[in-house]
VMD Tcl script that draws the C-alpha trace (Angstrom):
set ca {
  {-10.25 32.58 0.72}
  {-12.90 30.05 -0.27}
  {-12.25 26.87 -2.24}
  {-13.95 25.75 -5.45}
  {-15.93 23.18 -3.45}
  {-17.21 25.86 -1.06}
  {-18.06 28.11 -4.00}
  {-20.11 25.31 -5.57}
  {-22.10 24.76 -2.35}
  {-22.64 28.50 -2.12}
  {-23.82 28.68 -5.72}
  {-26.37 25.89 -5.18}
  {-28.01 27.32 -2.08}
  {-28.00 30.95 -3.26}
  {-29.31 30.21 -6.75}
  {-31.43 27.13 -6.00}
  {-29.88 25.50 -9.08}
  {-28.95 21.93 -8.22}
  {-30.11 20.42 -11.53}
  {-27.37 22.04 -13.63}
  {-24.74 20.80 -11.19}
  {-26.07 17.24 -11.30}
  {-26.43 17.37 -15.10}
  {-22.75 18.35 -15.20}
  {-21.86 14.98 -13.69}
  {-21.07 16.18 -10.17}
  {-21.63 13.70 -7.35}
  {-20.65 13.74 -3.70}
  {-17.47 11.88 -4.67}
  {-16.22 15.03 -6.43}
  {-16.12 16.86 -3.07}
  {-12.90 15.78 -1.41}
  {-13.32 17.83 1.77}
  {-15.53 15.86 4.23}
  {-17.31 19.02 5.40}
  {-18.24 19.98 1.85}
  {-19.32 16.43 1.08}
  {-21.65 16.42 4.10}
  {-23.11 19.77 3.02}
  {-23.74 18.40 -0.47}
  {-25.42 15.30 0.97}
  {-27.63 17.55 3.11}
  {-28.64 19.60 0.07}
  {-29.57 16.57 -2.05}
  {-31.46 14.93 0.83}
  {-33.38 18.18 1.50}
  {-34.34 18.47 -2.17}
  {-35.50 14.83 -2.19}
  {-37.69 15.45 0.89}
  {-39.10 18.89 0.07}
  {-38.72 19.27 -3.69}
  {-36.41 22.28 -3.53}
  {-32.91 23.28 -2.49}
  {-32.42 24.61 1.06}
  {-31.91 28.34 1.39}
  {-28.63 29.71 2.82}
  {-30.38 30.26 6.17}
  {-31.50 26.63 6.32}
  {-28.02 25.35 5.47}
  {-26.44 27.62 8.11}
  {-28.65 26.09 10.82}
  {-26.91 22.76 10.25}
  {-23.49 24.23 9.46}
  {-23.21 27.56 11.37}
  {-19.60 28.12 10.43}
  {-19.91 27.27 6.75}
  {-18.10 29.91 4.60}
  {-20.92 30.79 2.18}
  {-19.91 33.33 -0.45}
  {-21.34 35.17 -3.43}
  {-17.88 35.96 -4.78}
  {-17.21 33.07 -7.17}
  {-13.86 32.62 -8.90}
  {-15.58 31.95 -12.24}
  {-18.84 30.87 -13.90}
  {-20.50 27.58 -12.99}
  {-18.90 25.79 -15.97}
  {-15.48 26.75 -14.59}
  {-16.35 25.36 -11.15}
  {-17.55 22.09 -12.68}
  {-14.41 21.74 -14.81}
  {-12.23 22.33 -11.77}
  {-14.05 19.68 -9.73}
  {-13.78 17.13 -12.56}
  {-10.07 17.88 -12.91}
  {-9.51 17.41 -9.16}
  {-11.43 14.13 -9.28}
  {-9.35 12.89 -12.23}
  {-6.12 13.78 -10.44}
  {-7.30 11.96 -7.31}
  {-8.20 8.82 -9.29}
  {-4.85 8.86 -11.10}
  {-2.90 9.46 -7.89}
  {-4.62 6.63 -6.02}
  {-4.51 4.35 -9.06}
  {-0.81 4.87 -9.72}
  {-0.10 4.20 -6.06}
  {-2.01 0.90 -6.27}
  {-0.20 0.03 -9.52}
  {3.13 0.66 -7.85}
  {2.17 -1.62 -4.94}
  {1.17 -4.38 -7.40}
  {4.46 -4.03 -9.27}
  {6.39 -4.20 -6.01}
  {4.71 -7.56 -5.47}
  {5.66 -8.68 -9.02}
  {1.97 -8.93 -9.96}
  {1.71 -7.50 -13.47}
  {-1.83 -8.88 -13.99}
  {-3.19 -6.94 -11.01}
  {-1.29 -3.84 -12.14}
  {-2.88 -4.02 -15.61}
  {-6.36 -4.54 -14.14}
  {-5.89 -1.48 -11.91}
  {-4.63 0.57 -14.86}
  {-7.67 -0.33 -16.97}
  {-10.10 0.53 -14.18}
  {-8.22 3.75 -13.39}
  {-8.29 4.89 -17.04}
  {-11.99 4.10 -17.42}
  {-12.90 5.99 -14.24}
  {-10.67 8.95 -15.05}
  {-12.07 9.21 -18.59}
  {-15.64 9.27 -17.26}
  {-14.95 12.34 -15.08}
  {-16.06 15.02 -17.51}
  {-18.80 17.58 -17.62}
  {-20.32 16.37 -20.87}
  {-23.80 17.79 -20.53}
  {-24.78 19.50 -23.77}
  {-27.99 21.42 -24.25}
  {-29.04 22.81 -27.63}
  {-31.36 25.76 -28.08}
  {-33.97 24.50 -30.53}
  {-35.11 28.01 -31.49}
  {-31.62 29.34 -32.14}
  {-30.44 26.40 -34.25}
  {-33.13 26.48 -36.94}
  {-30.77 27.75 -39.70}
  {-28.35 24.87 -39.07}
  {-31.14 22.32 -39.32}
  {-32.36 23.91 -42.52}
  {-28.92 23.33 -44.06}
  {-29.08 19.65 -43.08}
  {-32.54 19.27 -44.56}
  {-31.46 21.06 -47.74}
  {-28.53 18.67 -48.12}
  {-30.88 15.70 -47.71}
  {-33.28 17.20 -50.26}
  {-30.47 17.72 -52.77}
  {-29.18 14.17 -52.22}
  {-32.30 12.08 -51.55}
  {-30.59 8.69 -51.94}
  {-27.26 9.46 -50.32}
  {-25.83 7.43 -47.47}
  {-25.81 9.16 -44.08}
  {-23.40 6.90 -42.26}
  {-21.00 3.96 -42.64}
  {-22.10 1.38 -45.25}
  {-22.97 -2.10 -43.99}
  {-21.98 -3.99 -47.15}
  {-25.57 -5.23 -47.50}
  {-27.55 -3.18 -50.00}
  {-30.86 -3.92 -48.33}
  {-29.63 -2.89 -44.87}
  {-28.22 0.30 -46.34}
  {-31.57 1.03 -47.95}
  {-33.29 0.61 -44.59}
  {-30.72 2.41 -42.42}
  {-28.89 4.80 -44.81}
  {-25.76 3.64 -43.01}
  {-24.56 3.22 -39.43}
  {-24.43 6.47 -37.47}
  {-22.51 7.60 -34.40}
  {-24.19 6.97 -31.04}
  {-26.22 4.05 -32.45}
  {-26.35 0.53 -31.00}
  {-26.95 -2.13 -33.64}
  {-27.78 -5.69 -32.57}
  {-27.46 -8.83 -34.73}
  {-29.26 -11.82 -33.28}
  {-30.36 -15.32 -34.20}
  {-30.27 -18.94 -33.16}
  {-27.01 -20.87 -33.21}
  {-25.49 -21.35 -36.70}
  {-27.66 -18.62 -38.22}
  {-24.62 -16.80 -39.71}
  {-25.15 -13.67 -37.60}
  {-21.40 -13.37 -36.95}
  {-20.62 -13.84 -40.66}
  {-23.08 -11.07 -41.51}
  {-21.45 -8.86 -38.89}
  {-17.98 -9.54 -40.36}
  {-19.24 -8.39 -43.77}
  {-20.28 -5.15 -42.05}
  {-16.82 -4.96 -40.46}
  {-15.08 -5.35 -43.83}
  {-17.41 -2.81 -45.42}
  {-16.82 -0.04 -42.88}
  {-13.05 -0.65 -43.01}
  {-13.01 -0.48 -46.82}
  {-15.09 2.69 -46.55}
  {-12.37 4.32 -44.44}
  {-13.31 3.73 -40.79}
  {-10.96 2.35 -38.13}
  {-12.80 -0.48 -36.31}
  {-12.09 -2.20 -33.01}
  {-13.26 -5.83 -32.77}
  {-13.85 -7.65 -29.48}
  {-15.04 -11.25 -29.76}
  {-15.91 -13.67 -26.99}
  {-16.92 -16.35 -29.50}
  {-14.07 -16.41 -32.03}
  {-10.31 -16.06 -31.68}
  {-8.29 -13.49 -33.57}
  {-7.00 -16.30 -35.80}
  {-10.55 -17.30 -36.81}
  {-11.68 -13.74 -37.46}
  {-8.54 -13.02 -39.50}
  {-8.95 -16.26 -41.44}
  {-12.51 -15.37 -42.39}
  {-11.53 -11.87 -43.47}
  {-8.62 -13.31 -45.50}
  {-11.00 -15.76 -47.15}
  {-13.43 -12.96 -48.01}
  {-10.64 -10.84 -49.47}
  {-8.83 -13.59 -51.41}
  {-12.02 -15.40 -52.44}
  {-10.94 -18.66 -50.82}
  {-13.00 -20.78 -48.41}
  {-11.71 -19.84 -44.91}
  {-11.92 -23.50 -43.88}
  {-9.49 -24.41 -46.69}
  {-7.04 -21.88 -45.27}
  {-7.31 -23.67 -41.93}
  {-6.89 -27.20 -43.27}
  {-4.34 -26.37 -45.98}
  {-6.55 -27.79 -48.74}
  {-5.77 -24.91 -51.10}
  {-5.10 -25.46 -54.80}
  {-2.50 -23.52 -56.78}
  {-4.92 -20.89 -58.11}
  {-6.34 -20.27 -54.62}
  {-2.85 -20.06 -53.13}
  {-1.89 -17.44 -55.70}
  {-4.94 -15.36 -54.76}
  {-4.13 -15.63 -51.03}
  {-0.47 -14.70 -51.65}
  {-1.38 -11.68 -53.75}
  {-3.99 -10.55 -51.24}
  {-1.72 -10.73 -48.17}
  {1.61 -9.80 -49.73}
  {0.42 -6.89 -51.85}
  {2.29 -3.71 -50.91}
  {0.06 -1.11 -49.33}
  {0.74 2.63 -49.58}
  {1.71 4.14 -46.23}
  {-1.27 6.49 -46.27}
  {-3.62 3.49 -46.58}
  {-2.19 1.49 -43.68}
  {-5.04 2.01 -41.29}
  {-5.44 -0.27 -38.29}
  {-8.14 -2.92 -38.00}
  {-7.71 -3.93 -34.38}
  {-8.88 -7.31 -33.08}
  {-8.62 -7.54 -29.30}
  {-7.77 -10.84 -27.63}
  {-7.64 -9.21 -24.19}
  {-10.75 -10.98 -22.94}
  {-10.01 -10.26 -19.29}
  {-9.60 -6.56 -20.05}
  {-12.78 -6.31 -22.11}
  {-15.09 -8.48 -20.02}
  {-16.82 -5.42 -18.50}
  {-18.21 -2.15 -19.79}
  {-15.43 -0.27 -17.99}
  {-12.88 -2.45 -19.77}
  {-14.50 -1.72 -23.14}
  {-14.53 2.00 -22.36}
  {-10.84 1.85 -21.50}
  {-10.08 0.19 -24.85}
  {-12.08 2.85 -26.68}
  {-10.25 5.60 -24.80}
  {-6.93 3.96 -25.63}
  {-7.40 3.25 -29.35}
  {-10.14 5.76 -30.29}
  {-11.87 3.57 -32.93}
  {-14.52 4.91 -35.28}
  {-16.78 1.91 -34.55}
  {-16.84 -0.98 -32.05}
  {-17.81 -4.55 -32.96}
  {-18.63 -6.83 -30.02}
  {-19.27 -10.49 -30.82}
  {-21.09 -12.31 -28.01}
  {-22.25 -9.41 -25.82}
  {-24.03 -11.83 -23.48}
  {-20.61 -13.00 -22.20}
  {-19.96 -9.61 -20.56}
  {-19.91 -9.42 -16.76}
  {-22.21 -6.82 -15.25}
  {-20.27 -4.61 -12.83}
  {-23.39 -3.82 -10.80}
  {-24.64 -7.33 -10.07}
  {-21.25 -9.04 -10.65}
  {-23.21 -11.58 -12.71}
  {-23.12 -12.78 -16.31}
  {-26.02 -14.11 -18.35}
  {-28.80 -13.38 -15.85}
  {-31.79 -11.25 -16.93}
  {-30.81 -8.33 -14.69}
  {-27.14 -8.50 -15.72}
  {-28.05 -8.55 -19.43}
  {-30.44 -5.64 -18.94}
  {-27.68 -3.59 -17.31}
  {-25.24 -4.60 -20.05}
  {-27.65 -3.60 -22.82}
  {-28.27 -0.22 -21.19}
  {-24.55 0.20 -20.63}
  {-23.65 -0.56 -24.26}
  {-26.13 2.05 -25.50}
  {-24.63 4.55 -23.07}
  {-21.16 3.54 -24.29}
  {-22.18 4.36 -27.87}
  {-23.65 7.70 -26.82}
  {-20.72 8.77 -24.65}
  {-18.05 7.59 -27.10}
  {-19.88 9.08 -30.12}
  {-19.40 5.92 -32.22}
  {-21.64 3.13 -33.50}
  {-21.55 -0.03 -31.38}
  {-22.41 -3.24 -33.25}
  {-23.06 -6.36 -31.16}
  {-24.23 -9.93 -31.57}
  {-26.37 -11.69 -28.99}
  {-28.45 -14.84 -28.66}
  {-32.03 -15.59 -29.49}
  {-33.80 -18.60 -27.99}
  {-35.60 -21.39 -29.84}
  {-38.14 -21.48 -27.02}
  {-39.11 -17.86 -27.80}
  {-39.73 -18.20 -31.54}
  {-43.07 -16.89 -32.73}
  {-45.49 -18.36 -35.23}
  {-43.51 -16.71 -38.03}
  {-40.11 -17.56 -36.61}
  {-37.73 -15.00 -35.14}
  {-39.40 -11.91 -33.62}
  {-38.47 -9.00 -31.39}
  {-39.48 -11.17 -28.42}
  {-37.01 -13.93 -29.31}
  {-33.89 -12.29 -27.91}
  {-32.50 -14.09 -24.90}
  {-33.46 -13.38 -21.30}
  {-34.22 -9.65 -21.47}
  {-36.28 -7.24 -23.57}
  {-33.66 -4.53 -23.04}
  {-31.87 -5.34 -26.33}
  {-34.95 -4.32 -28.30}
  {-35.69 -1.34 -26.08}
  {-32.16 0.09 -26.17}
  {-30.97 -0.69 -29.69}
  {-31.49 1.64 -32.63}
  {-31.62 -1.39 -34.94}
  {-32.15 -5.11 -34.24}
  {-31.42 -7.44 -37.17}
  {-32.42 -11.09 -36.89}
  {-30.80 -13.87 -38.92}
  {-32.87 -16.95 -39.67}
  {-31.89 -20.04 -41.69}
  {-34.21 -21.10 -44.52}
  {-35.02 -24.62 -45.65}
  {-32.59 -24.41 -48.58}
  {-28.97 -24.66 -47.34}
  {-27.14 -21.37 -47.66}
  {-30.29 -19.24 -47.77}
  {-31.14 -16.94 -44.86}
  {-33.75 -14.38 -43.95}
  {-32.38 -11.07 -42.75}
  {-35.17 -9.57 -40.65}
  {-35.61 -6.10 -39.19}
  {-37.02 -7.05 -35.81}
  {-36.99 -3.53 -34.37}
  {-35.76 -0.15 -35.60}
  {-36.30 3.45 -34.64}
  {-36.90 4.56 -38.22}
  {-38.13 1.49 -40.09}
  {-41.02 -1.00 -39.79}
  {-40.42 -4.75 -39.38}
  {-39.53 -6.32 -42.73}
  {-37.31 -9.05 -44.13}
  {-35.01 -9.80 -47.04}
  {-33.55 -12.98 -48.52}
  {-29.78 -13.43 -48.69}
  {-27.58 -16.33 -49.77}
  {-24.16 -17.33 -48.42}
  {-21.83 -19.86 -50.06}
  {-18.20 -20.66 -49.28}
  {-16.48 -22.06 -52.42}
  {-15.55 -19.30 -53.02}
  {-17.09 -16.98 -50.37}
  {-20.07 -15.36 -52.05}
  {-22.71 -13.18 -50.44}
  {-25.78 -12.44 -52.51}
  {-29.13 -10.87 -51.78}
  {-32.45 -10.45 -53.49}
  {-32.89 -7.53 -55.86}
  {-33.85 -4.13 -54.49}
  {-36.64 -2.06 -55.95}
  {-34.80 1.29 -55.73}
  {-31.27 2.27 -56.69}
  {-29.22 3.89 -53.95}
  {-26.20 6.14 -54.08}
  {-23.96 3.61 -52.32}
  {-20.17 3.70 -51.96}
  {-19.69 0.32 -53.66}
}
mol new
graphics top color blue
foreach p $ca { graphics top sphere $p radius 0.5 }
foreach p [lrange $ca 0 end-1] q [lrange $ca 1 end] { graphics top cylinder $p $q radius 0.2 }
display resetview
């Protein structure tokens, strides 16, 4: 009786269809039997050399005793699912063994690191290829277009809290990567926190990972926004009686059980320093949107570097893939460099050390301080569906107030 691995090899050489197998996420690591792994390596090498899959006769010259079969135990999708399941079980088995060894040595830190890596690798073992027949899905698209026609000003995704951004984007959508950038002290993180508060108030469950601010600082800013008290006053204790009453009411107000949704702020910097660590957090908490403050601090798992052009390129590509695979928006902040400012200030070429941020992101928003204190330009540096443009906003702190220039058109916004 043949195994699933042998059936897969047989399918490839009899049908000539290697592309579907590769698109299903199968690699040589999914073949646990050394003989089957060698056969798979031979097939991929032959295709690379000659542009096509070897025939059964060609394969049998190298492996005379190979048990080729045309009697498969199920369709190709079944074979792929079985191989992914076997790979997951192998990862979990090896990982749990390594965790047990670390615990025997009283090393909980190593055990946690192994668990995170194991979960990230196991979660990635899935046949997630999805092809859509354009011809067959016309009626479904017509319904989408009809809905847009009937609601021409409606939001399509999560609101950003900035009317101008919502006009440009129609909201943040799943699978998008959104980048906020600017020089130091350009309020890019403050603008991102307004987006965070907006999507939470809208009903989404966010996950926040920050390499620039502690949980206490993020929470203090959000408390200040909500209670209309300068966050710095909350830190120093310089709060008058009226402000203290607002803070007390804001934080002590009873919340109905059905409204107690999490807003998670991760302080596990070691566990989120890599893309695999971020993926593990997403798999664990299943947020609706990820906010990552200071993406340039991430360590690239390929080069083992941080902050270099190649590392940042890999990180940018990886974050876009993370958004696509997790089916959520990923909102990040990253640096721009004063040495790369253009004649008109911040441009798409100003982002630090790599052009990948602009190439990979669905939206790049630049923040630029104006001459008048508290005034900032919010600039669309790059977007898939909008031309470069800018808008004036104003930020003050006593109390926290966020204003923006008037818009020409009214939108059907959720606030």
